C-alpha positions as CSV (number, residue, x, y, z in Angstrom):
1,M,-8.6,10.0,12.9
2,K,-11.8,8.1,12.1
3,R,-13.3,11.3,11.1
4,I,-10.6,12.1,8.7
5,C,-10.9,8.7,7.3
6,L,-14.5,8.9,6.9
7,L,-14.2,12.3,5.0
8,V,-11.5,10.8,2.7
9,L,-13.9,7.8,2.0
10,L,-16.8,10.1,1.4
11,L,-14.7,12.1,-1.1
12,F,-13.4,9.0,-2.7
13,V,-17.0,7.5,-3.1
14,N,-18.6,11.0,-4.5
15,T,-15.7,11.2,-7.0
16,A,-16.2,7.4,-8.0
17,M,-19.8,8.3,-8.5
18,A,-19.2,11.4,-10.5
19,Q,-16.9,9.4,-12.9
20,V,-19.7,6.9,-13.7
21,Y,-22.5,9.5,-13.8
22,P,-24.8,9.2,-15.4
23,A,-25.3,5.5,-15.8
24,K,-29.1,5.7,-16.2
25,P,-32.0,7.9,-17.3
26,I,-32.5,11.1,-15.3
27,R,-35.9,12.7,-14.3
28,L,-36.4,16.3,-14.6
29,V,-39.7,17.0,-12.5
30,V,-42.1,19.8,-13.2
31,G,-44.8,20.8,-11.0
32,F,-47.1,22.2,-13.8
33,A,-49.1,20.8,-16.8
34,A,-47.7,20.0,-19.9
35,G,-47.7,22.7,-22.7
36,G,-47.1,25.7,-20.3
37,P,-43.9,27.8,-20.4
38,T,-42.1,26.0,-17.6
39,D,-43.0,22.8,-18.9
40,V,-41.7,23.7,-22.6
41,I,-38.6,25.2,-21.2
42,A,-37.8,22.1,-19.2
43,R,-38.2,19.9,-22.2
44,I,-35.8,22.1,-24.5
45,I,-33.2,21.9,-21.6
46,A,-33.8,18.2,-21.2
47,Q,-33.2,17.5,-24.9
48,D,-30.0,19.3,-25.0
49,M,-28.9,17.5,-21.7
50,T,-29.6,14.2,-23.2
51,G,-27.0,14.9,-26.0
52,T,-24.5,16.1,-23.7
53,L,-24.7,13.6,-20.8
54,G,-25.4,10.6,-23.1
55,Q,-28.4,9.5,-21.0
56,T,-32.1,10.2,-21.6
57,V,-33.4,13.3,-19.5
58,L,-37.0,12.6,-19.1
59,V,-39.5,15.3,-18.1
60,E,-42.1,14.3,-15.6
61,N,-45.1,16.5,-14.9
62,K,-46.2,16.1,-11.2
63,T,-49.1,18.6,-11.0
64,G,-51.0,19.8,-8.1
65,A,-50.7,22.3,-5.0
66,N,-48.9,25.1,-6.9
67,A,-45.8,22.4,-7.6
68,M,-45.9,21.2,-3.9
69,I,-46.3,17.8,-4.9
70,A,-43.5,17.9,-7.4
71,T,-41.1,19.5,-4.9
72,Q,-41.8,17.0,-2.1
73,D,-41.4,14.3,-4.5
74,V,-37.7,15.6,-5.4
75,K,-36.8,16.4,-1.8
76,R,-37.7,12.7,-1.0
77,A,-35.6,11.3,-3.8
78,A,-32.1,9.8,-3.3
79,P,-29.3,12.6,-3.7
80,D,-27.6,10.9,-6.5
81,G,-28.2,13.3,-9.4
82,Y,-31.1,10.9,-11.1
83,T,-33.9,13.2,-9.7
84,L,-34.2,16.8,-10.5
85,L,-36.6,19.7,-10.1
86,M,-37.4,22.8,-12.4
87,T,-38.2,25.5,-9.8
88,T,-40.3,28.5,-10.2
89,L,-41.2,31.3,-7.7
90,S,-43.5,28.8,-6.1
91,H,-40.5,27.1,-4.9
92,N,-40.0,29.9,-2.4
93,V,-43.5,31.2,-2.0
94,N,-45.2,27.9,-1.0
95,A,-42.8,27.7,2.1
96,I,-43.4,31.2,2.8
97,L,-47.0,31.1,2.8
98,L,-47.3,27.8,4.7
99,A,-44.8,29.3,7.4
100,D,-44.2,26.8,10.4
101,K,-46.4,24.2,8.5
102,K,-44.1,24.1,5.4
103,P,-43.3,20.6,4.2
104,Y,-40.0,21.5,3.0
105,D,-37.2,24.3,3.3
106,P,-36.6,25.7,-0.3
107,I,-32.9,26.3,0.6
108,Q,-31.7,23.7,2.9
109,D,-33.5,20.7,1.5
110,F,-32.0,21.1,-2.1
111,A,-28.6,21.2,-3.8
112,P,-29.0,24.3,-6.3
113,V,-27.7,23.4,-9.8
114,T,-28.3,26.6,-11.8
115,L,-30.6,29.4,-12.8
116,V,-32.3,28.9,-16.4
117,C,-34.1,32.2,-17.3
118,F,-36.4,34.5,-16.3
119,L,-40.0,34.9,-17.5
120,P,-41.3,38.6,-17.5
121,L,-45.0,39.3,-17.4
122,V,-47.2,41.8,-19.3
123,M,-50.0,43.6,-17.7
124,V,-52.9,43.2,-20.1
125,T,-56.6,44.3,-20.2
126,K,-59.6,43.8,-22.6
127,A,-58.8,45.9,-25.7
128,D,-61.5,48.2,-25.2
129,A,-61.3,48.7,-21.4
130,P,-61.7,52.2,-19.9
131,F,-58.2,52.4,-18.9
132,N,-55.0,52.8,-21.0
133,S,-52.3,52.8,-18.5
134,V,-51.2,51.3,-15.2
135,Q,-51.8,54.6,-13.6
136,E,-55.4,54.7,-14.8
137,V,-55.9,51.3,-13.2
138,V,-54.6,52.6,-9.9
139,S,-56.9,55.7,-10.1
140,A,-59.8,53.6,-11.0
141,A,-59.1,51.4,-8.0
142,K,-58.6,54.2,-5.5
143,A,-61.9,55.9,-6.7
144,K,-63.8,52.5,-6.2
145,P,-62.1,50.3,-3.7
146,G,-62.7,46.4,-4.6
147,E,-64.3,47.1,-7.9
148,I,-61.0,46.5,-10.0
149,S,-60.4,42.9,-10.2
150,Y,-57.2,40.9,-11.3
151,A,-57.0,37.4,-12.6
152,S,-54.3,34.7,-11.9
153,A,-53.7,31.2,-12.5
154,G,-54.1,30.6,-8.7
155,N,-53.1,31.8,-5.3
156,G,-49.3,32.5,-4.9
157,G,-48.4,32.2,-8.3
158,S,-46.6,34.9,-10.5
159,A,-49.7,36.5,-11.9
160,H,-51.3,36.8,-8.3
161,L,-48.1,38.1,-6.6
162,A,-47.4,40.6,-9.4
163,A,-50.7,42.2,-9.1
164,A,-50.7,42.2,-5.3
165,L,-47.4,44.0,-5.3
166,V,-49.0,46.6,-7.4
167,E,-52.0,46.8,-5.0
168,A,-49.6,47.0,-2.0
169,L,-47.3,49.7,-3.5
170,S,-50.3,51.9,-4.7
171,K,-52.1,51.4,-1.4
172,T,-55.3,50.3,-3.1
173,K,-57.9,47.7,-2.7
174,M,-58.5,45.3,-5.6
175,T,-60.2,41.9,-5.9
176,H,-58.2,39.0,-6.7
177,V,-60.0,36.3,-9.0
178,P,-58.1,33.1,-9.1
179,F,-58.6,30.4,-12.0
180,R,-57.4,26.9,-12.6
181,G,-54.8,28.0,-15.1
182,N,-53.5,31.0,-17.1
183,A,-55.9,30.1,-20.1
184,P,-59.2,30.7,-18.3
185,A,-58.0,33.6,-16.5
186,L,-57.2,35.4,-19.6
187,T,-60.4,34.4,-21.2
188,E,-62.3,36.2,-18.6
189,V,-60.0,39.4,-19.0
190,M,-60.5,39.5,-22.7
191,A,-64.4,39.1,-22.1
192,G,-64.1,42.0,-19.6
193,R,-65.5,40.1,-16.7
194,V,-62.1,40.8,-14.9
195,S,-60.3,44.0,-15.2
196,F,-56.7,42.9,-16.0
197,M,-53.9,40.4,-15.1
198,F,-50.3,40.0,-15.3
199,Y,-49.4,37.2,-17.9
200,P,-46.4,35.5,-19.4
201,M,-45.4,37.1,-22.8
202,V,-46.0,33.9,-24.8
203,G,-49.1,34.0,-27.0
204,I,-49.9,37.5,-26.0
205,A,-48.8,39.2,-29.4
206,D,-51.6,37.2,-31.3
207,H,-54.3,38.3,-29.1
208,V,-53.2,41.9,-29.2
209,A,-52.9,41.8,-33.0
210,Q,-56.5,40.7,-33.1
211,K,-57.7,43.4,-30.8
212,R,-58.5,41.1,-28.0
213,L,-56.2,42.6,-25.5
214,K,-54.0,45.6,-25.1
215,V,-50.7,45.6,-23.1
216,L,-50.5,48.3,-20.4
217,A,-46.8,47.6,-19.2
218,S,-44.2,44.9,-19.2
219,S,-42.2,43.9,-16.1
220,T,-39.0,43.9,-18.1
221,E,-36.1,46.3,-17.2
222,Q,-36.4,47.9,-20.8
223,R,-39.2,48.1,-23.1
224,H,-40.0,45.0,-24.9
225,P,-39.4,44.8,-28.4
226,D,-42.5,43.0,-29.1
227,Y,-44.5,45.9,-27.3
228,P,-42.4,49.0,-28.0
229,N,-45.4,51.4,-27.2
230,A,-45.9,49.6,-24.1
231,P,-44.0,51.2,-21.0
232,T,-42.2,49.2,-18.4
233,M,-43.6,49.1,-15.0
234,A,-40.7,51.4,-13.7
235,E,-41.9,53.8,-16.3
236,S,-45.5,53.5,-15.1
237,G,-44.6,54.5,-11.5
238,F,-43.3,51.3,-9.9
239,P,-39.5,51.4,-10.1
240,G,-37.9,48.1,-9.2
241,F,-40.6,46.1,-10.4
242,E,-38.1,44.0,-12.7
243,Q,-36.6,42.6,-9.7
244,Y,-39.7,40.6,-9.0
245,T,-39.6,38.9,-12.3
246,Q,-40.1,35.0,-11.9
247,G,-36.7,33.1,-12.3
248,L,-36.7,29.4,-13.3
249,G,-34.1,27.2,-12.1
250,I,-33.0,23.4,-11.5
251,V,-32.1,21.8,-8.0
252,A,-31.4,18.4,-6.9
253,P,-32.1,16.9,-3.4
254,A,-29.9,18.0,-0.6
255,G,-26.6,16.1,-0.3
256,T,-26.2,15.4,-4.0
257,P,-22.3,15.2,-4.5
258,T,-20.8,18.2,-5.8
259,P,-19.0,16.7,-8.8
260,I,-22.4,15.7,-9.9
261,V,-24.0,19.0,-9.2
262,N,-21.1,20.4,-11.2
263,R,-21.6,18.0,-14.1
264,L,-25.3,18.7,-14.3
265,N,-24.3,22.7,-14.2
266,E,-22.1,22.3,-17.0
267,A,-24.8,20.4,-19.0
268,V,-27.4,23.0,-18.4
269,R,-25.2,25.9,-19.2
270,G,-24.1,24.3,-22.4
271,S,-27.8,24.1,-23.4
272,L,-28.2,27.8,-22.6
273,A,-25.2,28.8,-24.6
274,K,-26.5,27.4,-27.8
275,A,-28.1,30.0,-30.3
276,D,-31.1,27.5,-31.1
277,T,-32.0,27.3,-27.4
278,R,-31.8,31.0,-26.8
279,D,-34.0,31.4,-29.8
280,K,-36.6,28.9,-28.7
281,F,-36.6,30.8,-25.4
282,K,-37.0,34.0,-26.8
283,T,-40.2,33.0,-28.7
284,L,-41.5,31.9,-25.2
285,G,-40.8,35.4,-23.8
286,A,-38.1,34.0,-21.5
287,V,-34.8,35.9,-20.8
288,T,-31.8,33.8,-20.8
289,E,-28.7,34.7,-19.0
290,G,-26.3,31.9,-19.7
291,G,-27.1,30.2,-16.4
292,S,-25.3,30.5,-13.0
293,T,-22.9,28.6,-10.6
294,P,-24.6,26.6,-7.9
295,A,-23.3,29.2,-5.4
296,H,-24.7,32.0,-7.3
297,F,-28.0,30.2,-7.6
298,R,-28.3,29.6,-3.9
299,S,-27.6,33.1,-3.2
300,W,-30.2,34.2,-5.9
301,L,-32.8,31.8,-4.0
302,V,-32.1,33.3,-0.8
303,G,-32.5,36.9,-2.2
304,D,-35.6,35.8,-4.1
305,R,-37.2,34.4,-0.7
306,E,-36.7,37.8,1.0
307,R,-38.2,39.5,-1.9
308,W,-41.5,37.5,-1.9
309,E,-41.6,37.6,1.8
310,R,-41.9,41.5,1.7
311,V,-44.5,41.4,-1.0
312,I,-46.6,38.7,0.8
313,K,-46.5,40.4,4.1
314,A,-47.2,44.0,2.5
315,A,-50.2,42.6,0.4
316,G,-51.3,40.3,3.1
317,V,-51.4,37.3,0.8
318,K,-52.6,34.2,2.7
319,A,-52.3,30.4,1.9
320,E,-55.6,28.9,0.7
């Protein structure tokens, strides 16, 4: 009887909270620096949510440790809907790499709100590099193990894992060269000091037009309209590669009341339904699918963890 009364009381409290929510500004924490694709996408969503919810949604950048600092900050926050996290693939990957030493569980410690979008990558190399296809890169790597190198914005990021996936699937040995951000990594690729890298699509078209880079392939399911002559990774001999495209989403701390999670879900999905928002995302190279239910996002996170576990194991990626 006491347990039933407690459940009824909790239901009443949660419902009451949802009826007055939000009563103050909301933090949307991003684990990466301002100006990058994840930050820009978060700010577009936050602006729309502010209008829908009637309270300011503030984007807060807490950088460091491949978004680990931001993730732990949100994990420790009160489960009241006033602190949210924009997730990337690092949400699962950090926990996989740290294994028994992981400071959080990416599924159990958070309440999924919704998927936001996907960020496909393009495989790029210097404009006058000696290879013109993914298979030519693979052939060069097989001929001279370790001499072909790939750049990334850091260990365990999307660029690193995408190239490591190619390395594992092609059974080749390449050299990973991590940098502190995508920009310096791309600079070294354009200079020819690193063989190639996988890069988010935003900003690449200008470099291609100015003949600083050439696109060898895209990680999209179909050829990207901005690079119609560049084959997909599947066309390049790596079927299913598009399944490893990075997904961005929003989560709250575990225990956040369901009515509040649902309110947040509706606000984000309302933003994603706007033509203006979708157009802005398109300029960033992001693929928008209109969001998801919290249950679907949880299921997607579980599947995403399994996908990256396979890649990390096959490629032998280790935590730094």
